[in-house]
C-alpha positions, 0 to 999 in steps of 0.5 A: 726074504721079501715082503708080499708086496714086493714079491707080488710087484716083481713077478709077472702073473696071467690069467688062467686060459681056462677063463674068459671075461664076459661083459654083463651086455654079453651075459645070458640070464640062464648063466650060472651065478657062484657070487652075487655080493657085488654091488650093482654099481660095481658089476662089470659082467661074468668070468666064466669057466670054460670046462664046466661053464660055471660063472663068477660075477666080477666088479670092475676094478678085477676086471680091469686087472684080468685084462691087464693080465690076459698075456704073462705081465707084471701087476700093472702100475696103478695097482703097484702104487697102492698094493695095499693089504686088501689087495694083496688078499685078492690077488691071492685070493685069485690065486688060490682059485686058479684064476691068476697064475704066478710065472716062476723060472726053474733052476733049468730055466724053464718057465713054469705057471703055478696056481692054487695051493702050489702058488700059495705055498711057493709064495709063503717060501719066498716071503717073510711069514710068522705063520702058526700051524693049524691045530690038529683039532681044525685040521682033523674037522677039515679033513672029516668035513671033505668026507662029507661032500657033496654038501652044501656050505651050510650043511658042511658049516654045521659039520665043522661047527659041532665037530668034537661034540660028544654024544650023550648018553640016555643016563648023562641026559636023565642027570643033566637035563636042565639048568637047575640039575646043572647048578646042582651038579657043579654044587653052586646049591650048596651054600658053603662051597658056593659062598666065595663063588657068589661073592665074586660072581652074579647070575645073569638071566639064563639064555638058551643054552647057557648059564651066565654070570657076571662079575660083581664089579662090571659096570661096562657090559651095558655099553658092550656093542661098543667094546671089543671083546676076547673070549677064552674057551675052557675045555675039560675032557671030562665033566668030572674034572670040569666039576672038580675045578670049577670053583677054582677057575672061576676064582682065578677068572675073577681074579684075571678081570673076566666080566662074564662067563657061562656054561652050558645049561644040559647035558648036550651043552656040556658035551660040546667042546666050547661048553664053557666060555669066559669074556675079557675086555682086552687081550692083556686080561686074556692072557693074564688069566691063561697064565693064572690057569697054567700056573695053578690048574696046569695042563689037563686032558682036552676037548679041543675047540676047533677054529680058535686061537691055540694056547699052550695048554690044549684045554684053553684056547681063545677068540675075539668077537667083532664089535657088531655081534658082541651080544652073540645073536650070531656066533663068530665061530659059526661064520669063520666055519661057513667061510672054511665050508665055503673055501672047502667046496671051492677047493674040491671043485679044483681038485680031484684028489683031496686026501692031502688036507694040508696042502688044501689049507693055503686055499681056505686059509687065502679066503679067510684073509680075503674076508678079514679073519685071521687064518692063524687065531680065527679073529677078525682082521680089523 
């Protein structure tokens, strides 16, 4: 078995004959651009798909690599000397898009060129890799998204983000129509039952969609923007179970060191899979909470959360927010879903048959890695 760098360094690649490089001095203003996030100073020109005339902006470093691989060749020496994680991600992404092709030799001595998911699957077989299988709920979300094509990426991302939400009946909406009715449902207004709860947790000012509480001894949250935080999604399948375990779980969260948690503030918020979220300052406390919940609550029917890190219990999963969005002005899981949506749209353009969704995952995973998202846990790579 090889490392990724070792295997990529010993094999030949070539630029697909489907593409041609066009310097910026030769480009037309009418060209269809798919990627406009390259700094002007790094802009080389366009990579044009000869078949459909779609164009992709490329930077100078990518152009240099593609020029070197217009004929089958090893990766350039300058690249091999500095083949870091970022460059490996870029090469895998170019393979997944079918821009680069990987040369392989069959047992009969024949030469083949692999690209797309076939190339990524071949690469995975040749390297030492401890990949975590994609959760069934995330796989179902992706499978469902393919049935919705063609959609723009924002609409597709929204469908991924909202996947596994339960419908809200008129009766449930009437019963849980605002934060006050939700607190009543969870018996937070019953002094005897809630006495210990309020000795542990202090209410926060309600934010749109959420009822929040903070650990009574927390003094760090004011500097939250400078602190990495972990989140635990708690997703019991039924509201009756949610109500039954609520106080016991909040005691365990307090014991484990959660500094904050929130629940949906109406029927719609409580019918989403990520209806209950607890926050921790470190992964050790997060895992401690999962262990306590496993020992004391055990496994219960779950309304699983797509695109979150798996635990041994279906109703518990986790995530991590990058520093720049600690105050949740933007949902990290939403950003993950937008990248998955981009990957689905890219892959659908390359395949005539999307029926085997498991095979398309390797392309989406390569895009997530390139965008510094761990495709196993959906947490940021920093």
